[in-house]
N, C-alpha and C positions, 0 to 999 in steps of 0.2 A: 869726384861728389860737388854738386851744385852748391858754392857760396852764397848764391840769392839770400836776400834776409828778407821775411817775410812778415809782415803789419799781423794785427791782432786778427783782421778778417781770414788771415792766410793769402794773401794779395802779396806779388812782389814791388808795391809801389808803383809797376807805372799806372796811370788815370786813363789810359785808354786801352780799349781792345784791342789787339791783331789782327786786323782789317784781311790781312794776307791768308788768312786761314778761316774753313770753312766749317761752321757749327753741323754737327748730326742731329737729328731729330729723328726718334725712331716711335713708330705707331705701330699700338697693340691690334691688332686683327681680329675681331671678334664673328663669329659666324653672321648671326646679323646684330648689328650693333642697338644698343639702347638708345643711342643719336638716330639712328636711321627710322627706328619706330616711331619716337618721338615728330622727328619731321614728318613722319609719314600722316601721323595725326592732326598736326599741327597744319600743314598742307590741305587736308580733307576739311577741318573747320574753318579756313580760312576759304575756300572755295564754297561750301554751303551757306555761308554769311554774305556770298557775292563779291568776295574782294580777291584783288588779282593775287595769288598768294606769292608769285616771285617778287613782286615789289614791296609785299609788307616783309616779307623774310629778311630780303635785303635791306630793308629800312631798320628793320632789329639789330642785323648782325652789324650795320653801319655805324647806329647810335646807341647801342644797348638798352633803348627805352620800349618796353614792355609794351607800350600802349601799343605799338603799332601790330600787335598779335590781339587777336580776340578771345574772350574769357569764352567762348561757346567750346563744350564739349573740353575744359580746362584745359584748352591747348593754352593759356598766356603762363599757367603756373606749372606745365610742364616745359615749356622751352626755355623758360628761367632756371632750370633742374641743368640744365646742360652748360659750360662755356661757351661762348661766340666760337673762338677758335678750332671748338671740337664740331662745330655747324659747319663753319668754312671747309676743316680736313675730310668731313664726308661729302659735304658735296662735291668738292674737289675732286675725291676720290671715283665717286660715282659717274662723275664727268668724265674722267680719263678714262677707265673703266668701258662704258658707253663709248668711246672714240676710239677704242683698241689701240691704245696708248701704250697701255702697260700688256 
């Protein structure tokens, strides 16, 4: 039995993570995710208003500032319903699939 004492948070007292270990992140696959649908609406709204949708979406993801996204078609409120890391995840999955890496 391991005799390591745990603190109140359930940690073993080490202040730093063991960087030799790799964390595992599991993504739940949906047939057509809500995130994908939202990105589609946002892309369409930005295009119709004359913005470069790639630059605007990247600006939003990098800064978290929703003013990079137009209010047209409710795009700003839609994109704020999704966490930015979920947007990156959806974009990366699509990129990898379309380049036949997976």
